[in-house]
C-alpha positions, -999 to +999 in steps of 0.1 A: +589+628-229+589+600-200+623+596-182+635+577-154+666+587-133+682+573-103+692+598-077+705+595-039+686+617-012+696+623+023+667+628+047+664+630+087+634+627+111+626+626+148+600+615+171+592+598+202+592+563+188+615+546+165+586+539+137+576+574+137+612+587+134+616+565+103+581+575+090+591+613+094+621+605+074+606+587+047+578+612+043+603+640+036+617+620+003+591+635-021+597+670-007+634+667-011+631+655-046+605+682-056+631+709-044+658+694-066+636+693-098+611+712-118+595+681-136+562+666-131+568+633-110+551+602-119+567+576-094+591+575-066+605+540-058+630+536-032+657+510-042+681+511-013+680+526+022+712+531+041+711+544+080+739+570+083+730+580+119+705+566+144+705+582+178+685+578+212+682+606+235+669+599+271+661+627+294+646+626+329+619+652+339+610+657+373+579+677+389+593+706+410+628+693+404+624+664+429+590+647+426+575+623+399+607+614+378+600+601+343+620+593+314+614+606+279+629+591+248+635+609+217+648+591+186+664+607+155+675+590+123+693+602+091+690+580+062+705+579+025+678+565+001+686+559-033+655+562-054+643+558-090+622+585-101+601+585-133+591+619-143+578+639-175+599+669-187+574+698-193+602+715-212+601+689-241+562+694-246+553+714-272+524+737-261+503+754-290+486+790-284+451+790-289 
């Protein structure tokens, strides 16, 4: 009934800070795993995190094309995360009709 599997998920995230970009990528792990399976998830534990791509994009904005230049930064990361998933397979449960 309760089973544990190990799988690899590739996720990405972007934001204006490095921490928020990593947090955005890590928060999408559960949704990615839910799309791949129809089981009830009990626990998702990351075992290994590998950075595939990490980029910093800097753009300069100017008011009316000349005044008040400022630099904006945007960070984007793509991670490959190996996770251990503990789940319950509902197909193996015998439901009784009442």
